[in-house]
C-alpha positions, 0 to 999 in steps of 0.5 A: 167926455174924457176930461170929465171922467178924469176930473171925476177920478181926481175929484179930491184934488179938484175939491181942494182947488174948489175949497181954496177958491170958495174960501176967497169969496166966502171967508166970513162964512167958513172962518173959525168961530163963524156962523157955522162953527166949522172948526168944531164940526171938523174936530168931530169929523177927524175923530170919525175918520180915525175911528174908521181907520182903526176899524179897518186896520187888521191886527193879523196883517200888522202881526205878520209884519212885526219880525222884519226889524231891518226894514222897520228901522230903515223906514222910521229913520227915513221918516223921522230922521232923514226928512227932519235933517233937511230942515236942520241943513236948509232951514236957514235958507227957507227962512231967508228966502220965503215968508216965515209961515211958508218956511215953517210949512216946509218944516212941518212937512218934514216932521210929519209921519207917513200915510197909511192908505196910499203907502199900502196901496202903492206897495200893493200895486208895486207887488211889494211887502204889503204886511210890512207896509201896513205895519210901518205905516201904522207904526209911523202914524202912532209915533208921529203923535209923539215925535211930530210935536216934539220936533216942531218944538225943537225946530220952531220953538225958538222962532216964535212958535209957542207950543205946550208940548205935553198938551199938544201930545195929549190933544193929538192922542185924543184926536187921533189915537183914542178914536183909532183904539176905539175903532179897533175895539169896535171891529167885531161889531162894525167891521161887516157894516163898514165893509158893506159900505166901503165906497162911502167909508173910504171917502169920509177922510177926504170930505173932512180934509176938504172942510179943514182946508176950506176952514184954514184958508178962510181964516188966512184970508180974513186975516190978510195973510196972503197979501205978501204971497206971490205966484212966483212963490207958489211956483217955487214951493211946488218945484221945491216939493218935487225936488224934495220928493225926488231926492228922498226917493232916490236916496232911500232906493240907494240905501236899501240897495246898499243894504241888500233888501229884497225887492219886495222890501225895497218897494215897501221902504220907498213908499212908506219912507217917502210919503207924508200924511195929509189925512193926519197932518192937517188935523195935527196942525190945527192942534199944534198951531191952534187958530193961528191965522197963518195956518193956511200958509203953513199947510200949503207945502203938504197940500202941494206935496200930497198930489205930487207924491201920489202922481210920482209914486203911482208911476214908480209903482207901475215900474216896480210891478214890471220888475217883480216876479210873477210870485213875489216872496217877502222876507216876513 
């Protein structure tokens, strides 16, 4: 009974495993352009998800976080400079020792923006600067619409990845930014309804991600991408994701302590600066890489990194909560 309740609690991670397993036996059904046209259905789902993100984003909380410029700069530099530098330094090693699609998957992981929901949730559990986390996670998501395709073009454009940069930015803006703006505009009309049905609304993004993962792996299997992929390579990828997360967490902690940040700001910086978004990352990948049959392998690193960051950051949040004073003052 204990195992069943734990599986229910982690239903999303279990769902990702099921989606991949299902793709191995129903690849023709779930492939792009297949019978159910799942690629088109997921596009509609993504627009709905980001409309709901815009609907739930409080302008008041974002305004409350604007003044803390030192923390904002630190977090955005960690997300869009420190992580991409890992590819600059180690990219040739990735390409030398693993399939190109998987290596590019790590490159894609490094250039993604931060998450919104889990960054804010972990900051709250760790008794950190929640308004600052909301502002930075939201800012990171918006900046990522422009910066992520730009970095992909910079790092992967000379390695056989054809990318129309402006077209990608416009497509991602339509897919993610426009629905968020419409959600903000609809807040006066729909916020009460969304709050009333919060339990369902909070799961919509996860359902859509599961469909995209299923679609991507169906495409990969139909095109025989996994034939050159071994269990050893999967374990290596998992270990690499763990090492990358640990290095970045401790590097960001070292930096904020050297910069003499308040503890509440350190908590926000660590959780916003080390998170990488699965919710926006998978839809963005479908725009940037199109119907590339290697998409499943490109997505593998972020799919591994996501549960690892949730698990480790949950433990870290509990440690931060124990360090915090009963009343935490933030610098906002």
